[in-house]
GUVO-962870 format. One record per residue (C-alpha): residue in one letter; x, y, z. Coordinates in steps of 0.02 Angstrom, whole numbers, plus 50000, padded with zeros to 5 digits. Layout:
N
AXYZ
...
***
This chain:
827
M511945268755078
R513385279955017
C514065296355048
H513495301855220
F514565316855229
L513225328755194
T512165321255320
G513345324555443
L513845341455393
S511915345655404
A511815337655582
G513335346655641
A512715363355576
L510945360655652
M511845357055829
L512795373655805
A511265383355753
L510225377155905
S511635381456021
Q511515399955980
P510485413156075
A509035420255989
L509365438955976
A508885449455829
E507515447455701
E507805450255512
A506585460255415
R505395450755291
A505075456255115
D503305460855069
H502835453254909
A501105460154905
E500715463854719
T499295465954589
P498775453154461
G499935454554309
A501405460854402
S502995450654435
S504065447954583
D505765457354565
I506855449054677
I507315431154619
V508125416654715
T507945402554593
G509405396754483
R510755405654569
A511725404054740
G512355420054815
N512305433454950
T511845447854834
A510155450554805
R509705448854614
R508335457454508
K507375448254369
V507885460654246
E509775457954304
A509635439354264
S510905431654151
Y509585417354100
A507705416854061
I506505416654206
S504675419154223
T503685423454390
L501925422754457
S501485432454610
A500285427754748
A499115439354661
D499195429954501
I498945413554582
Q497445420654682
F496755427454525
K496925412454412
A496735398754542
P497645386554428
I497005368054450
G498665358354467
V500425360854426
G500225360054230
E498815374154235
A500015384854340
L501385383854215
K500295388154056
N500875407354058
V502735401654041
P503545404353861
G504475389353795
F503355376553892
W502135365453803
I500885360153934
E499705344753924
S498525344854074
S497115336453985
S497255321654110
G496635332354255
E497495339954401
A499065328654395
S499915316654282
G500155329854145
N501645330954023
V502835347154006
R503975350053864
V505325362853875
R506035371953724
G505825356653610
I506405342553732
P505135329653691
N505095318653839
D503535314453923
G503025318154110
Y504225329954207
S505715320854163
Q506625336154103
L506365348054235
A506455350054432
L504945354154536
Q505555362654692
E504675368054855
D505645382354923
G507255377854829
L507235359454868
T506685346154760
I504965338354792
Q505465322154709
H507265318154667
D506795311354493
A505195320954432
G504925308654290
L504865290854362
G503715278854278
W501915281454337
L502505293754474
N502585310954393
A503165324054524
D501505334254496
Q500715320654577
A501695324454741
F501245343454741
R499615353054757
V499495371154713
D498395380854846
S498355396854943
T499985391855041
V500995395454882
E501635413554890
R502405414254717
I503265403854579
E504925406454485
V505265396454330
V507005395754261
R507115388354085
G508855381054033
G510355390354090
P510875386354271
S509395375354311
S510445360254298
I511915366254401
F510925368754566
A509715353654540
S509785335654486
N508725329354336
A508385347654283
P509185350754109
G507695359154041
A506995369754181
T506745372954369
V505015376854439
N505175383654609
F503605384754719
I503955397554860
T502755393655005
R502115405955141
K502945407755309
G502335415655477
G502555434855475
D502895446655619
H500985449755640
F499495437955640
E498745434555468
A497275422755409
F496515418655249
A494895407655205
K494265403755037
Y492755393354976
E492665388654795
V491235379154700
S491045373754520
S489885368654379
Y490575350554399
N489905350054579
S491635352254662
H491785360854834
R493445367054886
F493945375955052
D495765384055058
G496405392655210
W498045397555313
L498515406655454
G500125411955537
G501065424255653
P502285427555784
I502375415555945
G502245429756077
A503875440056100
T505005426756026
P505875426455866
W504875411555813
R503505411655690
Y502175398355651
F501055395155490
V499745381755450
G498785380155302
G498085368555172
F496505364555073
Y495105350755059
R494045346454906
I492795335954840
S492275334654656
D491305324254531
G492715328154407
R492615338154237
R492135322454145
T490665312854220
S490935295554275
G489445292354386
Y490445293254555
G491525306554641
Q493265307454563
D494165319954679
K494165319354862
G495485325654991
G496765337555014
Q498415343755101
I498935351855255
R500575361155294
G501475368455431
T503055377555479
L504035383955620
S505315397155575
G506485409555660
D507685423055605
F509085427055717
N510705437555708
W511655420555686
G510495415355531
S508775407055517
L508035389755555
M506405383655475
L505525365755515
G504115360755408
V502915346555393
K501695342155246
R500395328755222
I499415324455070
D498025312755071
D497135315354907
R496245306654764
I496055313854595
G495265307054427
N496235302654275
S495495307454108
M495985296153956
V495875295253770
S494165292853681
P493605289753505
F493615303453378
V493145306253193
N493425321253083
D492015332253025
G491845339352846
N493205351552874
G494475339552936
N494235345453127
P494205333053265
E492385329053357
G491825315853463
V491025300453375
P489055301553367
G488415297153546
F489965303653642
N490345321553699
A492295322553688
L492275336953797
Y491295330553946
D490855311953919
N491905297454003
I492045280353941
A492315275354129
G490695273054228
P489885262854357
E489975247354259
T491945248354237
R492245254454410
Y492475237454502
F493375221754428
N494035207354513
F495605200554429
R496015182454435
Q497715178654511
A498885163254487
D498715157954674
G496735157554650
S496495175154745
T495765189554656
Y496435208054656
R495015220554682
F495135235354544
D494215250554596
D494325264054459
G493695276654598
V495395276454656
G496015286454514
T497745292854562
T497705291454755
V499315300254850
K499665297655033
L501325307055068
T502135313655221
Q503585326555200
L504835333455329
T505895348155283
A507285357555383
E508035374255309
L509585381155397
K510565397155373
L512135401555464
N512985418355450
L514725412855476
A515585428955447
K515315445355351
D514605440055177
F514995421655214
T513555409255245
F513125391855253
K511475385555199
N510775367155215
N509045361555156
A508515342555195
R506875334055164
Y506195317455183
R504685310555099
D503675294955120
S502375292254993
W501165279154931
T500435281354765
R499125270554665
R498525274154485
N496915265754421
A496225269654254
V495035262454121
T496075266153965
P495315264153788
Y496635253053698
S495925251853523
V494255255953436
Y493365243853320
T491705243153220
A490705231753320
S490585218853180
S492505218453148
L492925214853337
L491675200353324
S492525193453174
A494255194053259
L493445183253402
S492425171453299
P493685158153284
Y493475155153456
A491665148453430
A492285131853361
T493105128353533
V491315127653607
S490305111553562
G488855117653470
G489455135053428
K489075141953261
S489525160453279
V489825174553418
G488735189253472
Y488695203453605
V487755203153763
Y487815216653893
T488405210254057
D486955217254158
T485655209054041
P486355190954017
G485465179653895
T485015193953779
V486045195353624
V486065213353554
N486405219353384
M487835232553400
N487975237953227
N487015254353258
A487175254753444
N487265271753526
G487215280253349
N489065274553315
G489025255253304
L490785255053402
A491625243653519
L493105247553631
V494535235453693
D495035244453855
L496535242053970
I495925240954145
R497615247754233
S498225248154410
F499935253854450
T500615255354642
V502105264554665
P502805266554856
E504305278054867
K505405284855000
E506845296954987
F507975308055082
V508785323155004
D510055335455067
D510785350754986
A512185360355075
R513175374655015
F514345388855070
Q514175405654989
K515485418954998
T515585436954934
A517315442154896
Y518265455454818
L519745450254719
F520855464254623
G519485476254660
Q518155465954564
K516605456954662
H516355438254664
D514915429054732
F515545411754755
A514545395554800
F515155377954836
G513945364354883
G513535346654886
Y511895337254855
Y511445319454917
A509855308554877
H509415291854937
V507835285054840
S506915269654874
E505585263954756
A504405248954730
Y503315245854572
Q501825235154545
A500835233454393
T499295223254340
S498055225554213
A496645216254111
T495735220653948
A493845222253942
I492595226153800
T491275239853815
D490165249653703
V490525267853655
Q489465280053757
N489595290953910
Q489945280554060
A490145264953933
R489285247653964
L490225231753980
L490055219153848
D490205200453848
V490525190453694
Y489495174153686
V489675158553574
L487945156553483
D487065141553438
A486245138553269
N484705146853331
G485735163153380
K485505158953571
P486945162153687
I487785145353748
Q489455150653816
S490315166253857
L492045169053795
T492365182953907
E492065184654102
N491015199554162
G491695210054021
I493505204354041
L494385198553882
S496005194453954
Y496665195254127
G498565198454157
A498795209154002
E500275217554112
Y501265212054249
A502785219654341
N503545218154514
G505145226954553
R505975236954683
G507545245954704
H508555260254778
S509815273554715
D511125284754789
T511565300354712
V512935312754758
A513515327954675
L514635342554693
Y514415359654621
G515175376554615
S514775393454550
D515375412054533
E514545427154490
W516015439254435
Q515615457854428
I516895463354305
T516285481154284
P514855489154353
K513835484654196
L514685467854149
R514495451154234
L515025433954202
D514115419554291
G514855402354280
G514485385254356
I514905366754357
R514205351254420
W514735333854441
E513575320354487
Q513615301154515
V512275288754542
W512305270854589
V510665260554569
Q510355243054627
G508705231954656
Q507895217154581
V506475213554454
E505365197754456
G505175188354293
S503565185354213
K502785171654108
T501185168154022
T500065153754085
N498325147554074
L497535148054244
N496115135554203
Q495075144654329
S493575148854220
A492645142054068
T493025157653975
I494625164053863
A494865176753997
D496135167054096
N496895156353956
S498455168353933
V498815178054088
L500515185454123
V501015180754313
G502585182554413
T503845167754407
G504545170854578
V506325172054506
Y507145190254524
T508455196654418
P509575209154506
F510265224754432
N511725234854500
R512455249954398
T513355266554421
F513295281954312
N514215299054318
H514415313854215
A514795333254227
G514055347954156
W514415366954158
T513725384254103
L514295400054064
G513365416054049
A513665434654029
N512505449154080
Y512765467454015
Q511635480054112
F511545494353994
M510465503754128
P509565497354284
S507985494754176
F508835486354014
G510055472154013
A510645457753885
F511325441153912
A512075426953837
R512375409153889
Y513085391653841
T512635375953945
S513305358453921
T512135347554035
F511555328854054
R510385317954133
L510865301654226
P509775286154226
S508895282354381
V508115267654476
G506475270554373
D507405265054220
F507685247854284
I506145244854406
S505225235254265
N506635228154166
A508215223054261
N509135220954090
N508815238154030
N510385246453966
P510035265253969
I511225278853928
V511705295654007
Q510655309053913
T511695323553852
M511125339553799
N511845356753756
F510875373853756
T511245391353675
E510295406353735
V510345425553709
G509145437853782
L508565455453799
K507665461853952
F506815478353991
Q505825482254150
R504925498554188
P503405501654311
T502215501654153
F502915490454034
N504155475154039
A504705463853908
Y505855448653891
L506475441653721
T507585425453724
G508265415953570
F508725398153605
R509485381753533
S509225365653615
V510325350653560
Y509825333553635
K510935319553583
S510155304453670
Y508315305853658
A507475287253688
I505795281553630
T505255263953676
D503885257153562
Y503245240053508
K503485230053356
T502755212653307
V503955198053316
G503015182953262
T501345184253369
A502215193653510
F502515211753543
V504245215853585
A504835232753660
Q506135241553554
T507135257253620
V507655268253483
Y508855282753515
G508925298353409
D509545316153408
T508525331853415
N508905350353365
T507835363753410
W507905382453370
G506715394953443
V506225411753510
E505225416653672
A504465433253700
E503575439653855
A502925456553894
T501725466654006
W500975483253966
H500025494454096
P499755510954007
R498265515754121
T497675511054294
W496005503854218
F496945492854074
D498425481454063
I498935467553944
H500115452953961
G500735441953819
Q501865426953782
Y502415419653620
T503535404653568
W504055400653400
Q505215385753374
D505775372753250
P505875356953340
K506585342853233
F507445326053235
S509205328953174
R509455309853175
F508185296353193
I508335279553103
Y507085265653138
T506805248553081
N504895243553094
S504025226953122
S504145222952934
G506105224152940
V506015240752835
L507315253652876
T506535271352885
D507555287352914
Y506415300453009
S507765313153014
G507025330652992
H505355326353058
Q504555337653184
L504605331553360
I503135323153427
R501825332653512
V502825349653503
P501975364753413
K503025376153312
N501895390953363
S501055394053527
W500485410153616
R499315417953758
I498685435753753
S497825442253922
P497085458653915
A496235465554068
V495215480854133
N495135487254309
L493485495954344
L492535503854492
N494045512254566
Q495115496054529
K493915485554634
L493465475754491
R494595466554368
I494125457554209
Q495365447154109
T495255435753956
D496595423753917
V496705419253722
S497825404053695
F498365398053524
Y499295380553499
G499945376053332
K499845359553238
R500745344453316
W501125326453270
S500705312053378
D502035300753291
V503815301353237
A503315297453059
N502205313853065
Q500695305352995
V499455307053142
K499095325353151
L498505334753304
P497765350653227
S498015367753301
Y496675375053416
T496335391053503
T495475392953682
L494715407753769
D494635407953964
L493875421754073
E494265427954249
A493415441554361
Q493915447154531
Y492915459454640
S493745466754797
V492205470854907
N493415478755035
K495365476055080
R494685459555162
L493355451955059
M493525446254886
L492445437354760
N493185427554601
F492375419754449
Y493275409054318
V492645402054162
D493885388354067
N493715385353881
L492245397453864
T492075393253678
N491935374853703
T493515370653595
V494055352753549
G495905352753569
L496865337253549
T498425335653659
E498905317953609
G498425303653506
N498395285253552
P500145281453620
R499685263753632
A499505263053445
G501235267053423
T502425282253452
I503545280553301
D502315271753170
N500555273353228
T499325259853175
E497895272353165
V498545281253021
G497125284052901
A495725277253026
A494025285253006
T493935282353194
Y495395284953311
L495875288253488
A496425303353567
R496285315453718
S495555331953715
I495595347053828
F494055349053955
G492395357553893
R491835373953960
S491745374254151
F491325388454281
R492055391154461
G491645404454587
A492455408654744
I492405420054907
S493785423555008
Y494235433755164
K495915438455227
F495955443055421
***
């Protein structure tokens, strides 16, 4: 492990803190707010001793208060961020494993932003393969507020955050005892309990806090078995002293959540998507009891037990320490350290391709000749062996699916430490807030993947099909598939590695005049990655009479090592002019980067990733008054190293091909809240952007060179907005709010041939305060039952999609209408 200097610095400072007497207690800010309001003092995206109001920031920032979180009760990180302009959120997979695109940056997952908890990353690389950072975080009542910084300084104070930093600021114990309890139930048979309590420890300066949640649920798409089960608990011990402060925290997540996948669609007479006959795209699920369990054959004769009920299972333990030392007047030292140990498994039944039942049989009919006496092939349901079924009109659609039965296991451990000195100084009569810091991260990761392909029909909780060879009389004589499995070992990966990252950064907030301030920062970062990846080969296991084990990917036992080092530097410079305390303007330019990580090599030791570089320009106006606030930001995002890995056919094999391109996005973000009367307020946010590939040249599987420069970026809308009017009735005890959201047309592929149509949703929230302690909440999601496609079928190709023009295609929609109700009590 490299670069232990920050660890030593942390230990020394911690010993110094513990040796000081506990004397005075600092006052805590009270962040109590009403829904729709925003926290005024911000802490994210800067390092300084001087408090800074949101309207004074030289960058775009959005905030959600504790009242907003209580009122909206978002299900997962993605849902919590839907009010943020400039963000395109895909949360159609469920509570986790979503996608976020920031200001036109087209990367999947959370790879271009940092998710932080109390100012420190919860996962050093938020975009690891099959380990998105939102899987390692749960939004519950222990979150006090959320701050979101877009662009600007986010990449100076955090690794892997060129697009944004999302900071979840959690509750701590206060100077008097408080407690909170909430029970929530839903229309999809979920039951959830949230709670916390905290307060002082006697007459000492120490405070304690304990909270978390537990939840069980059938899931918003029915699978016939419970999908969600588990929760989290966190606890902190914190103290404020005249020499500074100290907080020690622990968090444990032991949770299982379901994964929602693509399903078959057709277009109606108006060209709008709808589920195929016999399948409700808003509520139904291909996964069901018949596809829950499989025994995958292995090369050594053993079997791997697949259970779709595992969904995304996370077992995570996190330890955190936060230290602040007041070294002298306006001179502080801060050190935050976090250790995480997690184990994640993601199992899913994923439709891979859809066929008419007859066309799939035709594709498999050549295998009939391999069986003596075989004349043709036919379908047999696995639970009714011996009975051949005519699938041509089955379930009203006559379709069959080839599904990937996928299992990914990703254990990960990491230690991160951020230490910084902050000094407020006056030079030549002008005020400077200086910061100088260092960051260190050690990440250890393993990655195992295995899968099979299976055949099902198309209906809710689809049934497994075997394909049999039939004799001359149409009687089944030999199965080509085994218990629905068409092929074992469709995927195989086994790798492990670790990385060490060290970064140095500095910043200065220079108050040139009472109204004009310059903010600048620089970050240099280096990562060293090493590890090894097992090779794979295709083999015939010869363990069954079927073709299911004839061509199986297995490990070779030979490991290829990787050992690489990357480094880069970035900088940002912004200016803020405060015309008056309630009105300001800013401009900023940022040159930033994202370094490769162990995740870029964990499945391919010979991968040759490059440092991704970006630059952002932004200008903004800010206005904040008690009854009205507005924030308007214009931006340009230039991304010079966007990589898409797709597959093309070489002979009879599919070969991975990585293509690099450049992107250029112009856009405008607007966010405003108006509260003209005590009984009415309205919040709105709008994003317009022109997201394009400035350069993208691709050679397809036929050897044709195609220039897709100028095409719209994949899955990024040009227009999106959300308007949330609300009324406060019965002496403000009852609040009713609607959220009307619009998402413009997008494209599923670089070629811009598979369209994802625009759609509008309507959500409803209501809250009734019985008294100061007792509260009732009611939530309706997707009241109008809108079908909204968030993605197509990425397995059909991200550059050139093979489903272009198909009458039936695979895509994933948002969830259908659902209801939740909650009762909460604050002690």
